[in-house]
C-alpha positions in Angstrom: 53.6 -114.1 1.8 54.7 -116.8 -0.6 58.2 -118.1 -0.4 59.7 -119.0 -3.7 62.6 -121.4 -4.3 64.5 -121.1 -7.6 65.3 -124.3 -9.4 68.9 -124.6 -10.8 67.7 -124.1 -14.4 66.1 -120.8 -13.4 69.2 -119.5 -11.6 71.3 -120.5 -14.6 69.0 -118.6 -16.9 69.2 -115.5 -14.7 73.0 -115.7 -14.5 73.2 -116.1 -18.3 71.3 -112.8 -18.7 67.6 -113.8 -19.3 66.3 -110.3 -18.9 62.6 -111.3 -19.0 63.1 -113.7 -16.1 65.3 -111.3 -14.2 62.8 -108.5 -14.5 59.9 -110.8 -13.4 62.0 -111.8 -10.4 62.9 -108.1 -9.6 59.2 -107.1 -9.8 58.2 -109.7 -7.3 61.2 -109.3 -5.0 59.8 -106.5 -3.0 56.7 -108.5 -1.9 58.0 -112.0 -1.9 60.9 -113.9 -0.4 63.2 -115.8 -2.8 65.5 -118.7 -1.9 67.8 -121.2 -3.5 68.3 -124.7 -2.1 71.7 -125.8 -1.1 71.2 -128.7 -3.6 70.8 -126.1 -6.5 73.9 -124.4 -5.1 75.8 -127.7 -5.3 74.7 -128.0 -8.9 75.9 -124.5 -9.7 79.3 -125.1 -8.2 79.6 -128.4 -10.0 78.9 -126.6 -13.3 81.5 -123.9 -12.4 84.2 -126.4 -11.7 83.5 -128.3 -14.9 83.5 -125.1 -17.0 86.4 -123.6 -19.0 86.1 -120.3 -16.9 86.2 -121.6 -13.4 87.1 -118.4 -11.5 84.7 -116.3 -13.5 81.8 -118.7 -12.8 82.8 -118.9 -9.1 82.7 -115.1 -8.9 79.3 -115.0 -10.5 77.9 -117.6 -8.1 79.4 -115.7 -5.1 77.8 -112.5 -6.2 74.4 -114.3 -6.8 74.6 -115.8 -3.3 75.0 -112.3 -1.7 71.6 -111.4 -3.0 69.6 -114.5 -2.1 68.8 -116.7 0.9 69.5 -120.5 1.1 67.1 -123.3 2.0 69.0 -126.2 3.5 68.7 -129.9 3.4 68.0 -130.6 7.0 66.8 -133.8 8.9 63.1 -133.1 8.2 63.7 -132.6 4.4 65.9 -135.7 4.4 63.0 -137.7 5.8 60.6 -136.1 3.2 63.1 -137.2 0.5 63.0 -140.8 1.7 59.2 -140.7 1.9 58.7 -139.2 -1.6 61.3 -141.6 -3.1 59.4 -144.6 -1.8 56.1 -143.2 -3.1 57.6 -142.5 -6.5 59.2 -145.9 -6.7 55.9 -147.6 -5.9 54.3 -145.7 -8.8 57.2 -146.4 -11.1 57.8 -142.6 -11.5 61.3 -142.0 -10.2 62.9 -138.7 -10.9 66.5 -137.5 -10.6 67.6 -137.6 -7.0 68.9 -134.0 -7.0 65.5 -132.8 -8.1 63.8 -134.9 -5.5 66.0 -133.3 -2.8 65.1 -129.9 -4.1 61.4 -130.8 -4.0 61.7 -132.2 -0.4 63.3 -129.0 0.7 60.4 -127.0 -0.9 57.7 -129.3 0.6 59.1 -129.0 4.1 59.5 -125.2 3.9 56.2 -124.7 2.1 58.0 -122.9 -0.7 56.8 -122.7 -4.3 59.4 -124.1 -6.7 60.0 -121.9 -9.7 61.4 -124.1 -12.5 61.6 -124.4 -16.2 61.4 -128.2 -16.1 58.0 -129.2 -14.8 58.5 -132.8 -15.9 61.0 -133.5 -13.2 58.5 -132.6 -10.5 55.1 -133.5 -11.9 54.6 -136.6 -9.7 55.6 -134.8 -6.5 53.4 -132.8 -4.1 55.4 -129.7 -4.5 53.8 -126.3 -5.4 55.2 -125.4 -8.8 55.4 -122.4 -11.1 56.9 -122.7 -14.5 58.7 -119.6 -15.7 
């Protein structure tokens, strides 16, 4: 069984009503495990508190969290973050640190990252699917 971790941009698309994406997820849900990283959850809450409809967005996030599991940033993924940061820096290919944290969580948990932004992850050894 493959574990999938949804990138923040995928979660936002689902929340905003992307039916094609939601249907694809629902069709795979019975045979696959889906997760969201705690980093993506931080990004969602940041967006909610910066929005004009804070409570509405907080409620949407809460409802979404009831249906999905979380992958956390633990000591092992923190170490992977540092390792990958150093490798990217040597190559001159740094990416956004939040995305690097999400990738580190996926690498350590052997999870495939579902994203709509391949460019942020292209220099990292993370399994990717672009939806």
